C-alpha positions as CSV (number, residue, x, y, z in Angstrom):
1,X,1.7,-10.3,7.3
2,X,0.3,-8.0,4.7
3,X,-0.2,-7.8,0.9
4,X,-1.6,-4.6,-0.6
5,X,-2.6,-4.6,-4.2
6,X,-3.0,-1.1,-5.7
7,X,-3.1,0.6,-9.1
8,X,0.6,1.6,-8.7
9,X,1.9,-1.9,-7.9
10,X,2.0,-4.5,-5.2
11,X,3.4,-4.0,-1.7
12,X,3.7,-6.4,1.1
13,X,5.8,-8.0,3.9
14,X,8.3,-10.7,3.2
15,X,7.5,-14.2,4.5
16,X,4.2,-16.0,5.1
17,X,1.5,-17.6,3.0
18,X,0.9,-16.8,-0.7
19,X,-1.8,-14.2,-1.1
20,X,-1.3,-12.9,2.5
21,X,2.2,-11.5,2.0
22,X,4.7,-10.6,-0.7
23,X,5.8,-14.2,-1.3
24,X,7.8,-15.5,-4.4
25,X,4.5,-16.7,-5.9
26,X,3.0,-13.2,-5.6
27,X,6.1,-11.6,-7.0
28,X,6.0,-13.9,-10.0
29,X,2.3,-13.4,-10.6
30,X,2.3,-9.7,-10.6
31,X,5.5,-9.4,-12.5
32,X,4.0,-11.7,-15.2
33,X,0.9,-9.5,-15.2
34,X,2.9,-6.3,-15.7
35,X,5.1,-7.9,-18.4
36,X,2.0,-9.1,-20.2
37,X,0.5,-5.6,-20.0
38,X,3.7,-4.0,-21.4
39,X,3.8,-6.4,-24.3
40,X,0.1,-5.7,-25.1
41,X,0.4,-1.9,-24.8
42,X,3.7,-1.2,-26.4
43,X,4.9,-4.4,-28.3
44,X,8.2,-3.4,-26.7
45,X,10.2,-6.3,-25.3
46,X,12.5,-4.4,-23.0
47,X,11.9,-3.5,-19.3
48,X,14.3,-1.7,-16.9
49,X,14.6,-3.0,-13.4
50,X,16.2,-1.4,-10.4
51,X,16.1,-1.8,-6.6
52,X,16.8,-0.2,-3.3
53,X,19.1,-1.9,-0.8
54,X,16.6,-3.6,1.4
55,X,17.5,-7.1,2.6
56,X,14.9,-8.9,0.3
57,X,15.9,-6.9,-2.7
58,X,18.3,-9.4,-4.3
59,X,15.8,-12.3,-3.9
60,X,12.9,-10.3,-5.4
61,X,15.2,-9.0,-8.1
62,X,16.0,-12.5,-9.3
63,X,12.4,-13.5,-9.3
64,X,11.3,-10.5,-11.3
65,X,14.1,-10.8,-13.9
66,X,13.5,-14.5,-14.3
67,X,9.8,-14.0,-14.8
68,X,10.3,-11.3,-17.4
69,X,12.8,-13.5,-19.2
70,X,10.2,-16.2,-19.2
71,X,7.8,-13.9,-21.0
72,X,10.4,-13.3,-23.7
73,X,11.2,-9.8,-22.4
74,X,14.8,-8.4,-22.3
75,X,15.8,-6.9,-19.0
76,X,18.1,-4.0,-18.3
77,X,19.2,-4.5,-14.7
78,X,20.4,-1.4,-12.9
79,X,21.0,-3.3,-9.7
80,X,21.2,-1.0,-6.7
81,X,19.6,2.2,-7.8
82,X,17.1,4.9,-7.0
83,X,13.5,5.4,-8.0
84,X,14.3,8.5,-10.1
85,X,17.3,6.9,-11.7
86,X,15.0,4.0,-13.0
87,X,12.4,6.5,-14.1
88,X,15.0,8.4,-16.2
89,X,16.5,5.2,-17.6
90,X,13.3,3.8,-19.1
91,X,12.9,6.5,-21.8
92,X,16.7,6.8,-22.2
93,X,16.9,3.1,-23.0
94,X,13.7,3.2,-25.1
95,X,12.2,0.5,-22.9
96,X,8.5,-0.5,-22.7
97,X,8.3,0.1,-19.0
98,X,10.1,-0.2,-15.7
99,X,9.9,-2.0,-12.3
100,X,11.3,-0.4,-9.2
101,X,11.8,-2.9,-6.3
102,X,11.2,-0.7,-3.2
103,X,8.7,-0.3,-0.4
104,X,9.8,3.4,-0.2
105,X,9.6,4.5,3.4
106,X,8.2,1.3,4.8
107,X,10.3,-0.7,7.3
108,X,12.8,-3.4,6.2
109,X,10.3,-6.3,6.3
110,X,8.4,-4.7,3.4
111,X,9.1,-4.7,-0.3
112,X,7.1,-3.7,-3.4
113,X,7.0,-3.7,-7.2
114,X,6.4,-0.1,-8.4
115,X,5.4,0.0,-12.0
116,X,6.4,2.5,-14.7
117,X,5.1,3.1,-18.3
118,X,7.3,3.7,-21.3
119,X,7.7,7.4,-20.3
120,X,9.3,6.3,-17.0
121,X,6.2,7.6,-15.1
122,X,4.0,5.7,-12.7
123,X,1.2,3.9,-14.6
124,X,-2.3,5.4,-14.6
125,X,-5.3,4.4,-12.5
126,X,-6.9,2.7,-15.6
127,X,-3.6,0.9,-16.5
128,X,-3.1,-0.2,-12.9
129,X,-6.6,-1.8,-12.9
130,X,-5.7,-3.7,-16.1
131,X,-2.6,-5.1,-14.5
132,X,-4.5,-6.2,-11.5
133,X,-7.1,-7.9,-13.7
134,X,-4.3,-9.7,-15.6
135,X,-2.8,-10.9,-12.3
136,X,-6.2,-12.4,-11.1
137,X,-6.8,-14.1,-14.5
138,X,-3.3,-15.5,-14.6
139,X,-3.7,-15.7,-18.4
140,X,0.1,-15.5,-19.1
141,X,1.6,-16.7,-22.3
142,X,5.2,-17.6,-21.6
143,X,7.9,-17.8,-24.3
144,X,9.3,-20.9,-25.9
145,X,12.9,-21.9,-24.9
146,X,14.4,-20.3,-28.0
147,X,12.7,-17.0,-27.3
148,X,13.5,-16.3,-23.7
149,X,14.5,-12.8,-22.8
150,X,18.1,-11.7,-22.3
151,X,19.6,-9.8,-19.3
152,X,22.1,-6.9,-19.5
153,X,23.5,-4.8,-16.7
154,X,23.7,-1.0,-16.7
155,X,26.3,0.3,-14.2
156,X,26.2,3.9,-15.7
157,X,22.6,4.8,-15.1
158,X,23.2,6.6,-11.9
159,X,26.2,8.6,-13.3
160,X,24.0,9.6,-16.3
161,X,21.3,10.7,-13.9
162,X,23.8,12.9,-12.0
163,X,25.3,14.3,-15.2
164,X,21.8,15.3,-16.3
165,X,21.2,17.1,-13.0
166,X,24.6,18.9,-13.4
167,X,23.5,20.0,-16.9
168,X,20.3,21.7,-15.6
169,X,20.5,25.5,-16.2
170,X,19.3,26.3,-12.7
171,X,21.9,24.0,-11.0
172,X,25.1,26.1,-10.4
173,X,27.9,23.8,-9.2
174,X,30.4,26.7,-9.2
175,X,28.3,28.6,-6.7
176,X,27.9,25.6,-4.5
177,X,31.7,24.8,-4.6
178,X,32.5,28.4,-3.7
179,X,30.6,28.1,-0.4
180,X,32.7,25.2,0.9
181,X,29.6,23.5,2.3
182,X,30.0,20.9,5.0
183,X,27.1,18.4,4.9
184,X,26.0,15.4,6.9
185,X,24.1,12.7,5.0
186,X,21.7,10.1,6.5
187,X,20.8,7.5,3.8
188,X,19.3,4.9,6.2
189,X,21.7,2.3,4.9
190,X,20.1,2.1,1.4
191,X,21.0,3.1,-2.1
192,X,21.1,6.8,-1.2
193,X,24.3,6.0,0.6
194,X,25.9,5.6,-2.9
195,X,23.9,8.2,-4.8
196,X,23.9,11.2,-2.5
197,X,27.6,11.3,-1.8
198,X,28.3,10.8,-5.5
199,X,26.1,13.9,-6.3
200,X,27.6,16.0,-3.5
201,X,31.1,15.3,-4.7
202,X,30.2,16.2,-8.3
203,X,28.7,19.5,-7.0
204,X,31.9,20.4,-5.2
205,X,30.7,20.1,-1.6
206,X,33.8,20.4,0.6
207,X,33.0,17.9,3.3
208,X,30.5,15.0,3.4
209,X,30.0,13.2,6.7
210,X,28.3,9.9,6.0
211,X,25.8,8.6,8.5
212,X,24.1,5.2,7.8
213,X,25.4,5.2,4.2
214,X,26.3,1.5,3.9
215,X,23.7,0.0,1.5
216,X,23.1,-3.1,3.6
217,X,19.3,-2.7,3.8
218,X,19.5,-3.1,7.6
219,X,17.8,0.2,8.3
220,X,19.4,2.0,11.2
221,X,16.1,3.7,12.2
222,X,12.5,3.9,10.9
223,X,13.2,4.9,7.2
224,X,10.4,7.5,6.9
225,X,12.2,10.9,7.1
226,X,10.1,12.3,10.0
227,X,11.7,14.4,12.9
228,X,11.2,11.6,15.4
229,X,13.3,9.3,13.3
230,X,16.2,11.7,12.7
231,X,17.6,12.2,16.2
232,X,21.1,10.8,15.3
233,X,21.7,13.3,12.4
234,X,20.3,16.1,14.5
235,X,22.8,15.3,17.3
236,X,25.7,15.5,14.8
237,X,24.5,18.9,13.6
238,X,23.9,20.3,17.1
239,X,27.7,20.3,17.6
240,X,27.9,23.2,15.1
241,X,30.5,21.9,12.6
242,X,28.2,21.5,9.5
243,X,26.1,23.7,7.3
244,X,23.2,21.4,6.9
245,X,22.0,17.8,7.0
246,X,20.5,15.8,4.1
247,X,18.1,12.8,4.6
248,X,16.6,10.6,2.0
249,X,14.3,7.6,2.2
250,X,15.4,4.2,0.9
251,X,14.6,4.8,-2.8
252,X,15.7,8.4,-2.8
253,X,12.6,10.1,-4.0
254,X,11.9,12.0,-0.7
255,X,14.2,14.7,0.7
256,X,14.3,16.1,4.2
257,X,16.7,18.8,5.3
258,X,18.2,19.6,8.7
259,X,19.3,23.0,9.8
260,X,22.9,23.8,10.9
261,X,21.8,23.8,14.6
262,X,20.1,20.4,14.4
263,X,16.5,21.7,14.1
264,X,14.3,20.5,11.3
265,X,13.9,22.6,8.1
266,X,10.6,20.9,7.8
267,X,9.8,18.2,5.2
268,X,6.9,20.3,3.9
269,X,9.3,23.2,3.2
270,X,11.7,21.2,0.9
271,X,9.4,21.8,-2.0
272,X,8.6,25.4,-0.9
273,X,12.2,26.4,-0.8
274,X,13.1,24.8,-4.2
275,X,10.0,26.3,-5.8
276,X,10.9,29.7,-4.4
277,X,14.3,29.4,-6.1
278,X,13.0,28.0,-9.4
279,X,10.2,30.6,-9.7
280,X,12.6,33.4,-8.8
281,X,15.0,32.4,-11.5
282,X,12.3,32.0,-14.1
283,X,10.4,35.1,-13.2
284,X,7.3,33.2,-12.1
285,X,5.4,30.1,-13.2
286,X,2.8,27.6,-12.1
287,X,3.1,25.1,-9.3
288,X,1.2,22.0,-8.1
289,X,1.2,20.0,-4.9
290,X,-1.4,17.6,-3.4
291,X,-4.3,18.6,-1.3
292,X,-2.6,17.6,2.0
293,X,0.5,19.8,1.4
294,X,1.2,23.1,3.0
295,X,-0.3,26.4,1.9
296,X,3.2,27.9,2.0
297,X,3.7,26.7,-1.6
298,X,0.7,28.7,-2.8
299,X,2.0,31.8,-0.9
300,X,5.4,31.5,-2.5
301,X,3.9,30.9,-6.0
302,X,1.6,33.9,-5.8
303,X,4.5,36.1,-4.5
304,X,6.3,35.3,-7.8
305,X,3.1,36.1,-9.8
306,X,2.3,32.4,-10.6
307,X,-0.7,30.2,-10.1
308,X,-1.0,27.3,-7.7
309,X,-3.2,24.2,-8.2
310,X,-3.9,21.3,-5.8
311,X,-4.1,17.7,-7.0
312,X,-5.5,14.5,-5.5
313,X,-3.0,12.7,-3.2
314,X,-0.7,10.4,-5.1
315,X,2.3,11.1,-7.4
316,X,0.5,10.1,-10.6
317,X,-2.3,12.6,-9.8
318,X,0.2,15.4,-9.1
319,X,2.0,14.7,-12.4
320,X,-1.3,14.7,-14.3
321,X,-2.2,18.1,-12.8
322,X,1.3,19.4,-13.5
323,X,0.9,18.6,-17.2
324,X,-2.5,20.1,-17.4
325,X,-1.4,23.4,-15.8
326,X,2.0,23.7,-17.5
327,X,3.8,23.6,-14.2
328,X,7.5,24.5,-13.8
329,X,7.9,22.9,-10.4
330,X,5.7,20.7,-8.2
331,X,5.6,17.7,-6.0
332,X,4.3,16.6,-2.6
333,X,4.7,18.0,0.9
334,X,6.5,14.8,2.0
335,X,9.7,16.1,0.5
336,X,9.0,15.0,-3.0
337,X,10.3,17.4,-5.7
338,X,9.1,17.0,-9.3
339,X,11.0,19.1,-11.7
340,X,9.7,18.6,-15.3
341,X,12.9,20.1,-16.8
342,X,14.5,16.8,-15.8
343,X,11.6,14.3,-15.6
344,X,8.1,13.8,-14.2
345,X,8.9,12.0,-11.0
346,X,9.9,12.8,-7.4
347,X,13.6,13.1,-7.3
348,X,15.6,13.8,-4.1
349,X,18.9,14.1,-6.1
350,X,17.5,16.9,-8.3
351,X,16.0,18.5,-5.1
352,X,19.4,18.5,-3.4
353,X,21.2,20.2,-6.4
354,X,18.5,22.9,-6.7
355,X,18.3,23.5,-3.0
356,X,22.1,23.8,-2.5
357,X,22.2,26.2,-5.4
358,X,19.4,28.2,-3.8
359,X,21.2,28.2,-0.4
360,X,24.5,29.2,-1.9
361,X,23.1,32.1,-3.9
362,X,20.9,33.3,-1.0
363,X,24.0,33.9,1.2
364,X,21.8,32.7,4.2
365,X,22.2,30.0,6.8
366,X,19.6,27.2,6.8
367,X,17.8,28.7,9.8
368,X,17.8,32.2,8.1
369,X,16.4,30.7,4.9
370,X,13.7,28.8,6.7
371,X,12.7,31.9,8.6
372,X,12.1,33.7,5.3
373,X,9.1,31.5,4.5
374,X,5.5,31.6,5.8
375,X,5.1,29.6,9.0
376,X,2.4,26.9,8.9
377,X,1.9,23.8,11.0
378,X,0.0,20.6,9.9
379,X,-1.8,18.5,12.5
380,X,-2.3,14.9,11.3
381,X,-5.1,12.9,12.9
382,X,-7.5,10.0,12.1
383,X,-10.8,8.8,13.4
384,X,-11.6,5.1,13.4
385,X,-15.1,4.1,12.3
386,X,-17.0,0.8,12.6
387,X,-17.2,-1.2,9.4
388,X,-21.0,-0.5,9.1
389,X,-20.5,3.3,8.9
390,X,-20.7,4.7,5.3
391,X,-17.6,6.9,5.1
392,X,-18.7,8.3,1.8
393,X,-22.0,9.5,3.4
394,X,-20.1,11.0,6.3
395,X,-17.8,13.0,3.9
396,X,-20.9,14.1,1.9
397,X,-22.5,15.4,5.1
398,X,-19.3,17.3,6.0
399,X,-19.3,18.9,2.6
400,X,-22.9,20.0,3.1
401,X,-22.2,21.3,6.6
402,X,-19.5,23.5,5.3
403,X,-21.0,24.5,2.0
404,X,-20.5,28.2,2.7
405,X,-16.7,27.7,2.7
406,X,-14.5,26.9,-0.3
407,X,-14.6,23.1,-0.6
408,X,-12.6,20.8,-2.9
409,X,-13.9,17.2,-3.4
410,X,-11.5,15.7,-5.9
411,X,-10.0,13.6,-3.2
412,X,-12.2,13.4,-0.1
413,X,-13.2,16.8,1.2
414,X,-10.9,19.8,1.7
415,X,-12.4,22.8,3.5
416,X,-10.7,26.2,3.4
417,X,-11.0,28.8,6.1
418,X,-9.0,31.9,4.9
419,X,-5.4,30.7,5.3
420,X,-6.4,27.6,7.3
421,X,-7.6,24.3,5.9
422,X,-8.8,20.8,6.8
423,X,-8.5,17.8,4.5
424,X,-10.6,14.7,5.1
425,X,-9.7,11.4,3.3
426,X,-11.0,7.9,3.7
427,X,-8.6,5.0,3.8
428,X,-8.8,2.5,1.0
429,X,-7.9,-0.4,3.2
430,X,-9.5,0.2,6.6
431,X,-12.5,2.1,8.1
432,X,-10.6,5.2,8.9
433,X,-11.0,8.9,7.9
434,X,-7.7,10.8,8.0
435,X,-7.9,14.4,9.1
436,X,-5.2,16.8,8.2
437,X,-5.5,20.5,9.4
438,X,-3.1,23.4,8.8
439,X,-2.9,26.7,10.6
440,X,-0.2,29.2,11.7
441,X,0.4,27.4,15.0
442,X,0.3,23.8,16.2
443,X,-2.3,24.6,18.8
444,X,-4.7,26.2,16.3
445,X,-4.2,23.4,13.8
446,X,-4.9,20.8,16.6
447,X,-8.0,22.7,17.7
448,X,-9.3,22.9,14.1
449,X,-8.8,19.2,13.6
450,X,-10.6,18.4,16.9
451,X,-13.5,20.7,15.8
452,X,-13.9,18.7,12.6
453,X,-13.6,15.3,14.5
454,X,-16.4,16.5,16.7
455,X,-18.5,17.3,13.7
456,X,-17.9,13.8,12.3
457,X,-19.0,12.3,15.6
458,X,-22.1,14.3,15.6
459,X,-23.0,13.1,12.1
460,X,-22.4,9.5,13.0
461,X,-24.5,9.9,16.2
462,X,-27.4,11.4,14.2
463,X,-27.3,8.4,11.8
464,X,-27.3,5.7,14.5
């Protein structure tokens, strides 16, 4: 059993003892803390709630709504929804905040409360700490019986979200329809099974083959959209009857694409391709991704005459950097597209519409389009440390060892070697340093990672 309290919300497994898992008691406590924070910050007595389709969603939803009502807060319940839909609904309904009930790409035994401010964006580090403090203090002031909150349903939020995407100047439904695209969709039996086909139909896609699109929450495979989890959709595409495959995670904020021959377009390249299209249409502009994302975005950005900046890992950090640098397109290399023209949040639906427009206008197949981008490979590794080792000291020593190279320390240590890089980050929950390395081949990226791991072991040995 697990319970992880972070600045962005609370995440845990269902079942077990209070305080050791995401039990009803924990759900109520953290919901009450967030509701109390919203009332104190905004004096706004409305919160939007939506959820993905995971099995525990209905139970958690009832607990959250009841707790908010108990605080005297009115709830707008979107029911089965997507993370970006909730994010857009919060400002649209002039609410004081939002709660998304989803554990994103985690397996079905997990659930979480993701917390949004009144702009529909994830709450900041400072605000997250305040919510955690309120939860620990349990200083909640519940409403009297005559002042309980009211609940209303909103069944139109998803359609409004899709309408807003269709209205974007860079989304061209006519061009998409003219291509008569045939698409396979894997929505891992969550709410994307509703949202993605709705969007594709609105865009004029000729044929939509649904794979795992029943929103039962009984995930058909590991829900993280990585190649090893996408063998079923790859087999369908290998037969050659479709133009591409679309895969989303349970809450529809990450987008992975599959080529017409069943090979992976590459989750890192979802953002690269969409950025290439947006920058090309706008005649340039700035982009942002996190430090662990592919260099290909920087290459594409500079090709269009724009500037690229790297943010610390975490959506809230990427959004902050995007605002600071007046970015036109950004996101994360895990398939998260953030398009400020629509809203400041990862949005797989917006990514789908922009990508299909790009594919239609390019006149290329998926494999041809992928071949037009710089080829990089990321090697992901970790080194486990004993609890007595000071990971901050190890990272500081690595920074010192590579002082002659360009080094970024806003989130761990990122060391650049011409067009290669290594990013070292410590885990917040266990004695681990994660080591991501990128190069122009898998073998070179692996070799670079192993070289850095060797350096870390040398530092540890010297200290012992």
